[in-house]
C-alpha positions in Angstrom: 5.8 11.7 11.5 5.0 15.2 10.1 1.6 16.6 11.0 -0.6 13.8 9.6 -3.8 13.2 11.4 -6.9 11.1 10.8 -10.6 11.8 11.5 -12.3 9.5 13.9 -15.7 9.8 12.1 -14.8 9.3 8.4 -11.2 7.8 9.0 -9.6 9.9 6.3 -5.9 10.8 6.6 -4.5 14.3 5.8 -2.9 17.2 7.5 -6.0 18.7 9.3 -6.0 22.0 11.2 -8.3 21.0 14.1 -11.2 20.1 11.7 -11.7 17.4 9.1 -11.9 18.9 5.6 -14.1 16.0 4.4 -16.9 15.7 7.0 -16.2 18.9 9.1 -15.8 16.9 12.3 -13.6 18.2 15.1 -12.6 14.7 16.4 -9.1 14.4 14.9 -6.2 12.3 16.2 -2.5 11.9 15.3 -1.4 9.2 13.0 1.4 7.0 14.5 3.9 4.6 13.0 2.7 1.0 12.5 -0.9 2.1 12.3 -3.0 -0.1 10.0 -4.4 1.7 7.0 -6.4 0.9 3.8 -6.1 2.3 0.3 -9.5 3.7 -0.6 -11.2 1.7 -3.4 -8.9 -1.3 -3.2 -8.3 -4.2 -0.9 -4.7 -3.2 -0.3 -4.0 -2.9 3.4 -0.7 -2.1 5.2 1.1 -0.5 8.1 2.6 3.0 8.1 6.4 2.9 8.1 7.4 6.4 7.1 6.0 9.8 5.9 7.7 12.1 3.4 6.0 15.2 1.9 2.4 13.7 2.3 3.6 10.4 0.8 3.3 7.5 3.1 5.4 4.3 2.9 3.3 1.3 3.7 4.5 -2.2 4.5 2.0 -4.4 2.6 1.7 -8.2 2.8 0.6 -9.8 -0.5 -1.3 -13.0 -1.1 1.8 -15.1 -1.3 2.9 -13.9 2.2 5.5 -11.6 0.6 6.2 -8.2 2.1 6.7 -5.1 0.1 7.1 -1.4 0.7 4.8 0.8 -1.4 4.3 4.6 -1.5 0.8 6.2 -1.5 -0.5 9.8 -1.2 -2.1 10.5 2.2 -5.4 11.5 0.6 -5.9 8.0 -0.9 -5.7 6.3 2.5 -8.0 5.7 5.4 -7.3 4.5 8.9 -8.6 1.0 10.0 -10.1 1.3 13.5 
């Protein structure tokens, strides 16, 4: 995983440099594979599978219990704690 972190306070995901650019908090942790995330503004949830150029591939489970892999930008996601 390439340099993606999440803020513990606001749960936003991005490539921070020691400080969150959204809430200016210094409590930033690394994002790991299989971490649960949510797409901001929707009910779509998934687990991180891969990261390529600030695009995350998520394993999403739909209503019919079908699994699909979708790509989202890192700025559109937040970590589920």
